[in-house]
Backbone as a chain_set.jsonl record, in Angstrom:
{"seq": "XXXXXXXXXXXXXXXXXXXXXXXXXXXXXXXXXXXXXXXXXXXXXXXXXXXXXXXXXXXXXXXXXXXXXXXXXXXXXXXXXXXXXXXXXXXXXXXXXXXXXXXXXXXXXXXXXXXXXX", "coords": {"N": [[0.841, -1.172, 0.0], [0.608, 2.203, -0.87], [2.119, 5.321, 0.199], [0.258, 7.976, 1.517], [-0.2, 11.161, 0.085], [0.352, 14.585, 1.104], [-1.542, 16.196, -0.098], [-3.586, 14.347, -0.691], [-4.29, 13.612, 1.892], [-5.231, 16.079, 2.819], [-7.404, 16.409, 1.11], [-9.051, 14.307, 1.946], [-9.559, 15.149, 4.558], [-10.975, 17.534, 4.095], [-13.234, 16.506, 2.816], [-14.324, 14.878, 4.89], [-14.899, 16.874, 6.776], [-16.826, 18.374, 5.405], [-18.892, 16.483, 5.167], [-19.542, 16.161, 7.857], [-20.349, 18.743, 8.594], [-22.255, 19.781, 6.711], [-23.528, 17.708, 5.462], [-24.047, 14.84, 3.233], [-24.728, 15.78, 0.662], [-23.247, 18.061, 0.215], [-20.619, 17.227, -0.326], [-20.957, 16.034, -2.807], [-21.713, 18.27, -4.32], [-19.361, 19.775, -4.149], [-17.616, 18.075, -5.518], [-18.731, 18.197, -8.094], [-18.354, 20.914, -8.613], [-15.536, 21.018, -8.661], [-15.048, 19.406, -10.906], [-16.293, 20.96, -12.889], [-14.69, 23.284, -12.78], [-12.189, 22.221, -13.54], [-12.865, 21.415, -16.158], [-13.368, 23.926, -17.415], [-10.826, 25.084, -17.175], [-9.305, 23.346, -18.774], [-10.567, 23.748, -21.236], [-9.934, 26.439, -21.755], [-7.117, 26.34, -21.811], [-6.782, 24.664, -24.026], [-7.61, 26.261, -26.038], [-10.269, 26.297, -26.667], [-12.249, 27.975, -25.828], [-13.397, 30.38, -27.022], [-14.363, 33.89, -27.281], [-16.935, 34.094, -28.409], [-18.171, 31.624, -28.157], [-19.13, 28.887, -25.991], [-18.76, 26.249, -23.549], [-20.057, 23.95, -21.171], [-19.714, 21.914, -18.354], [-22.241, 20.104, -17.048], [-23.198, 18.012, -15.496], [-22.344, 14.862, -13.92], [-22.539, 11.467, -14.391], [-22.111, 8.204, -13.467], [-19.417, 8.351, -14.299], [-19.558, 9.613, -16.744], [-19.443, 12.666, -18.267], [-21.752, 15.278, -18.71], [-21.947, 17.555, -21.222], [-22.698, 20.781, -22.315], [-22.803, 22.666, -25.204], [-22.43, 25.813, -26.905], [-22.542, 26.055, -29.641], [-22.941, 24.12, -32.668], [-20.555, 23.587, -34.122], [-18.555, 23.791, -32.185], [-19.334, 21.724, -30.455], [-18.88, 19.556, -32.165], [-16.082, 19.664, -32.41], [-15.365, 19.188, -29.745], [-16.288, 16.591, -29.499], [-14.575, 15.259, -31.286], [-12.146, 15.565, -29.931], [-12.637, 14.263, -27.596], [-11.58, 11.986, -25.974], [-9.005, 12.915, -25.321], [-9.664, 15.252, -23.934], [-11.073, 14.256, -21.723], [-9.01, 12.84, -20.417], [-7.334, 15.019, -19.818], [-8.961, 16.574, -18.111], [-9.286, 14.791, -15.962], [-6.626, 14.638, -15.118], [-6.21, 17.304, -14.307], [-7.908, 17.422, -12.09], [-6.792, 15.657, -10.316], [-5.747, 15.092, -7.065], [-6.953, 17.352, -6.027], [-8.786, 18.831, -3.377], [-11.832, 17.306, -2.564], [-12.4, 16.524, -5.157], [-13.957, 14.114, -6.637], [-14.722, 12.75, -8.916], [-13.904, 10.576, -11.557], [-13.557, 10.82, -14.777], [-14.879, 9.035, -17.6], [-15.947, 9.401, -20.037], [-17.746, 11.523, -22.419], [-20.879, 13.165, -22.879], [-22.531, 14.975, -25.276], [-24.391, 17.969, -25.923], [-26.171, 20.538, -27.693], [-26.89, 23.932, -27.283], [-27.886, 26.254, -28.947], [-27.729, 29.8, -29.294], [-28.272, 30.327, -26.636], [-27.533, 32.133, -23.648], [-24.242, 32.531, -22.314], [-23.309, 30.436, -19.6], [-23.067, 31.357, -16.137]], "CA": [[0.0, 0.0, 0.0], [1.431, 3.397, -1.003], [2.033, 6.39, 1.185], [-0.655, 9.054, 1.134], [0.44, 12.47, -0.013], [-0.257, 15.653, 1.893], [-2.742, 16.629, -0.83], [-4.617, 13.332, -0.474], [-4.735, 13.738, 3.281], [-6.036, 17.303, 2.897], [-8.666, 16.134, 0.418], [-9.859, 13.469, 2.84], [-9.988, 15.978, 5.688], [-12.013, 18.442, 3.599], [-14.441, 15.703, 2.586], [-14.881, 14.51, 6.201], [-15.461, 18.091, 7.382], [-18.07, 18.696, 4.693], [-19.919, 15.51, 5.547], [-19.956, 16.429, 9.234], [-20.959, 20.076, 8.732], [-23.395, 20.085, 5.85], [-24.159, 16.507, 4.974], [-23.48, 14.197, 2.046], [-24.976, 16.558, -0.551], [-22.183, 19.055, 0.053], [-19.476, 16.567, -0.966], [-21.34, 15.875, -4.217], [-21.654, 19.599, -4.943], [-17.95, 20.13, -4.26], [-17.055, 17.255, -6.591], [-19.199, 18.767, -9.36], [-17.671, 22.206, -8.789], [-14.159, 20.728, -9.061], [-15.084, 18.923, -12.295], [-16.594, 22.126, -13.738], [-13.503, 24.128, -12.818], [-11.188, 21.532, -14.363], [-13.338, 21.497, -17.546], [-13.133, 25.287, -17.916], [-9.38, 25.262, -17.302], [-8.862, 22.582, -19.942], [-11.084, 24.428, -22.435], [-9.138, 27.654, -21.949], [-5.769, 25.933, -22.195], [-6.828, 24.056, -25.363], [-8.078, 27.25, -27.014], [-11.651, 25.956, -27.022], [-13.148, 28.873, -25.097], [-13.369, 31.709, -27.632], [-15.34, 34.832, -26.72], [-18.282, 33.96, -28.966], [-18.699, 30.276, -27.916], [-18.881, 28.387, -24.648], [-19.213, 24.902, -23.198], [-20.177, 23.834, -19.716], [-19.975, 20.611, -17.773], [-23.444, 20.318, -16.237], [-23.464, 16.887, -14.597], [-21.535, 13.66, -14.101], [-23.265, 10.261, -13.978], [-21.354, 6.981, -13.76], [-18.178, 8.677, -14.98], [-19.792, 10.289, -18.024], [-19.742, 14.086, -18.08], [-22.699, 15.891, -19.638], [-21.418, 18.829, -21.669], [-23.565, 21.582, -23.174], [-22.024, 23.604, -26.015], [-23.247, 26.884, -27.467], [-22.585, 25.974, -31.101], [-22.673, 22.783, -33.209], [-19.15, 23.434, -34.516], [-17.8, 23.548, -30.957], [-19.683, 20.373, -30.014], [-18.182, 18.621, -33.051], [-14.665, 19.686, -32.022], [-15.265, 18.521, -28.446], [-16.468, 15.155, -29.754], [-13.336, 14.771, -31.893], [-11.085, 15.572, -28.923], [-13.233, 13.74, -26.363], [-10.696, 11.179, -25.128], [-7.939, 13.791, -24.818], [-10.252, 16.172, -22.96], [-11.36, 13.472, -20.52], [-7.731, 12.622, -19.726], [-6.848, 16.307, -19.304], [-9.791, 16.959, -16.951], [-8.919, 13.9, -14.858], [-5.307, 15.054, -14.634], [-6.394, 18.576, -13.589], [-8.593, 17.198, -10.814], [-6.01, 14.775, -9.451], [-5.198, 15.674, -5.849], [-7.702, 18.508, -5.526], [-9.741, 18.485, -2.32], [-13.226, 17.155, -2.951], [-12.551, 16.066, -6.543], [-14.268, 12.685, -6.515], [-15.085, 12.148, -10.203], [-12.935, 10.097, -12.545], [-14.346, 10.777, -16.004], [-14.612, 7.979, -18.578], [-16.463, 9.808, -21.338], [-18.546, 12.743, -22.527], [-22.122, 13.228, -23.637], [-22.606, 16.357, -25.739], [-25.606, 18.521, -26.488], [-25.976, 21.905, -28.171], [-27.925, 24.881, -26.915], [-27.543, 27.462, -29.716], [-28.432, 31.042, -28.944], [-28.403, 30.524, -25.191], [-26.493, 32.965, -23.041], [-23.188, 31.778, -21.636], [-23.588, 30.236, -18.175], [-22.211, 32.111, -15.211]], "C": [[0.891, 1.241, 0.0], [1.2, 4.395, 0.114], [1.105, 7.475, 0.674], [0.1, 10.371, 1.096], [-0.278, 13.464, 0.88], [-1.545, 16.122, 1.233], [-3.886, 15.645, -0.624], [-5.175, 13.4, 0.946], [-5.608, 14.971, 3.46], [-7.39, 17.089, 2.244], [-9.593, 15.307, 1.294], [-10.39, 14.277, 4.014], [-11.103, 16.927, 5.277], [-13.318, 17.677, 3.411], [-15.099, 15.316, 3.916], [-15.551, 15.715, 6.862], [-16.778, 18.471, 6.714], [-19.194, 17.766, 5.111], [-20.429, 15.769, 6.957], [-20.746, 17.728, 9.346], [-22.254, 20.236, 7.948], [-24.055, 18.858, 5.24], [-23.577, 16.018, 3.659], [-23.704, 14.976, 0.746], [-23.884, 17.571, -0.828], [-20.974, 18.45, -0.651], [-19.741, 16.387, -2.455], [-21.256, 17.204, -4.958], [-20.209, 20.058, -5.122], [-17.297, 19.344, -5.395], [-17.469, 17.798, -7.959], [-18.515, 20.098, -9.638], [-16.219, 21.988, -9.224], [-14.095, 20.25, -10.509], [-15.358, 20.079, -13.255], [-15.376, 23.037, -13.879], [-12.432, 23.504, -13.708], [-11.571, 21.594, -15.837], [-13.028, 22.874, -18.13], [-11.64, 25.567, -18.092], [-8.844, 24.56, -18.542], [-9.335, 23.259, -21.227], [-10.262, 25.677, -22.759], [-7.747, 27.307, -22.459], [-5.727, 25.373, -23.618], [-7.268, 25.044, -26.441], [-9.499, 26.997, -27.485], [-12.671, 26.796, -26.253], [-13.088, 30.273, -25.71], [-14.491, 32.585, -27.073], [-16.77, 34.578, -27.186], [-18.902, 32.566, -28.777], [-18.358, 29.844, -26.493], [-19.305, 26.926, -24.552], [-19.215, 24.819, -21.684], [-20.44, 22.387, -19.342], [-21.147, 20.809, -16.813], [-23.72, 19.203, -15.225], [-22.452, 15.779, -14.875], [-22.346, 12.491, -13.554], [-22.468, 9.05, -14.425], [-20.105, 7.257, -14.593], [-18.33, 9.362, -16.326], [-20.236, 11.722, -17.752], [-20.727, 14.543, -19.138], [-22.195, 17.288, -19.935], [-22.432, 19.502, -22.578], [-22.668, 22.585, -23.887], [-22.963, 24.614, -26.656], [-23.443, 26.756, -28.972], [-22.281, 24.557, -31.573], [-21.204, 22.564, -33.578], [-18.261, 23.171, -33.303], [-18.081, 22.141, -30.444], [-18.967, 19.32, -30.861], [-16.698, 18.537, -32.692], [-14.463, 18.97, -30.683], [-15.407, 17.006, -28.606], [-15.193, 14.552, -30.338], [-12.216, 14.625, -30.862], [-11.505, 14.916, -27.61], [-12.297, 12.981, -25.45], [-9.584, 12.02, -24.522], [-8.471, 14.719, -23.729], [-10.549, 15.467, -21.646], [-10.075, 13.246, -19.722], [-7.224, 13.913, -19.083], [-7.647, 16.755, -18.078], [-9.444, 16.086, -15.751], [-7.57, 14.297, -14.261], [-5.41, 16.351, -13.83], [-6.978, 18.364, -12.196], [-7.751, 16.415, -9.811], [-5.419, 15.541, -8.274], [-5.94, 16.882, -5.312], [-8.692, 18.071, -4.455], [-11.166, 18.409, -2.85], [-13.449, 16.678, -4.369], [-12.718, 14.549, -6.544], [-14.484, 11.992, -7.86], [-13.863, 11.763, -11.025], [-13.753, 9.922, -13.826], [-13.893, 9.639, -16.9], [-15.075, 8.388, -19.966], [-17.275, 11.081, -21.246], [-19.836, 12.466, -23.27], [-22.302, 14.694, -23.996], [-23.996, 16.722, -26.209], [-25.31, 19.977, -26.853], [-27.172, 22.737, -27.762], [-27.629, 26.201, -27.625], [-28.378, 28.663, -29.274], [-28.598, 31.297, -27.465], [-27.264, 31.393, -24.689], [-25.461, 32.068, -22.358], [-23.524, 31.624, -20.168], [-22.62, 31.034, -17.32], [-21.358, 31.193, -14.396]], "O": [[1.832, 1.323, 0.789], [0.225, 4.319, 0.862], [1.172, 7.847, -0.498], [0.929, 10.657, 1.96], [-1.386, 13.206, 1.351], [-2.527, 16.411, 1.917], [-5.027, 16.054, -0.408], [-6.379, 13.262, 1.163], [-6.612, 14.923, 4.17], [-8.412, 17.537, 2.765], [-10.79, 15.583, 1.371], [-11.541, 14.108, 4.419], [-12.069, 17.111, 6.017], [-14.383, 18.152, 3.805], [-16.319, 15.42, 4.047], [-16.633, 15.595, 7.436], [-17.735, 18.847, 7.391], [-20.312, 18.208, 5.376], [-21.621, 15.615, 7.223], [-21.708, 17.805, 10.11], [-23.236, 20.767, 8.466], [-25.068, 18.99, 4.553], [-22.735, 16.676, 3.048], [-22.917, 14.828, -0.189], [-23.623, 17.905, -1.984], [-20.366, 19.108, -1.495], [-18.839, 16.569, -3.273], [-20.782, 17.257, -6.093], [-19.873, 20.665, -6.139], [-16.503, 19.901, -6.153], [-16.652, 17.853, -8.878], [-18.138, 20.378, -10.776], [-15.727, 22.719, -10.084], [-13.196, 20.64, -11.255], [-14.732, 20.172, -14.311], [-15.071, 23.506, -14.975], [-11.835, 24.19, -14.538], [-10.706, 21.803, -16.688], [-12.481, 22.969, -19.229], [-11.241, 26.217, -19.058], [-8.025, 25.117, -19.274], [-8.585, 23.335, -22.2], [-9.94, 25.928, -23.921], [-7.258, 27.905, -23.417], [-4.749, 25.58, -24.337], [-7.295, 24.703, -27.623], [-9.889, 27.429, -28.57], [-13.812, 26.377, -26.054], [-12.771, 31.242, -25.02], [-15.442, 32.088, -26.471], [-17.716, 34.821, -26.437], [-20.039, 32.343, -29.192], [-17.428, 30.361, -25.874], [-20.096, 26.433, -25.357], [-18.471, 25.528, -21.006], [-21.285, 21.72, -19.941], [-21.052, 21.596, -15.87], [-24.394, 19.424, -14.219], [-21.796, 15.758, -15.916], [-22.786, 12.512, -12.404], [-22.183, 8.884, -15.611], [-19.772, 6.484, -15.49], [-17.333, 9.663, -16.983], [-21.253, 11.965, -17.102], [-20.566, 14.239, -20.32], [-22.033, 18.108, -19.031], [-22.965, 18.88, -23.497], [-21.868, 23.273, -23.252], [-24.129, 24.321, -26.919], [-24.406, 27.292, -29.52], [-21.467, 23.861, -30.965], [-20.668, 21.475, -33.368], [-17.307, 22.399, -33.396], [-17.156, 21.437, -30.04], [-18.501, 18.309, -30.335], [-16.126, 17.447, -32.674], [-13.495, 18.229, -30.514], [-14.727, 16.236, -27.927], [-14.776, 13.466, -29.937], [-11.435, 13.675, -30.915], [-10.787, 15.013, -26.615], [-12.218, 13.292, -24.261], [-9.251, 11.862, -23.348], [-7.803, 14.943, -22.719], [-10.304, 16.019, -20.574], [-10.05, 13.434, -18.506], [-6.744, 13.904, -17.95], [-7.071, 17.259, -17.114], [-9.321, 16.594, -14.636], [-7.398, 14.292, -13.042], [-4.769, 16.484, -12.788], [-6.593, 19.039, -11.242], [-7.972, 16.501, -8.603], [-4.685, 16.512, -8.456], [-5.595, 17.391, -4.246], [-9.365, 17.052, -4.61], [-11.647, 19.335, -3.505], [-14.594, 16.444, -4.756], [-11.742, 13.803, -6.462], [-14.431, 10.764, -7.932], [-12.916, 12.537, -11.163], [-14.544, 8.986, -13.942], [-12.709, 9.308, -16.967], [-14.655, 7.8, -20.962], [-17.472, 11.644, -20.169], [-19.879, 11.637, -24.179], [-22.234, 15.562, -23.125], [-24.698, 15.91, -26.812], [-24.334, 20.566, -26.387], [-28.319, 22.306, -27.88], [-27.177, 27.157, -26.997], [-29.555, 28.546, -28.933], [-29.025, 32.383, -27.073], [-26.166, 31.384, -25.247], [-25.785, 30.979, -21.884], [-23.98, 32.58, -19.541], [-21.502, 31.341, -17.733], [-20.575, 31.653, -13.564]]}, "num_chains": 1, "name": "protein.A"}
């Protein structure tokens, strides 16, 4: 059995504190927030977050992230790069407190004309 890193220990402590203070729903919300943050970071780094288009991770179920894109052309690009994006998001989340999701795939939908999410 390997040695736990300081980051892993901190992540466990944060998760335990959340469960004690606010209940199990808080840990789930933190995990989703970490996945969303990692998604946005990866999109920016990959140059897939231009001013006129957006994508958002909205949910994770059984390791599959639900992604909503503002334009069909962006959704097509995300589909082409899907495996790379999943790996990049998982790498970004590794060691972050509360990051519980290990993504295995993406489901994409398009919401043209919708305002960018906040």
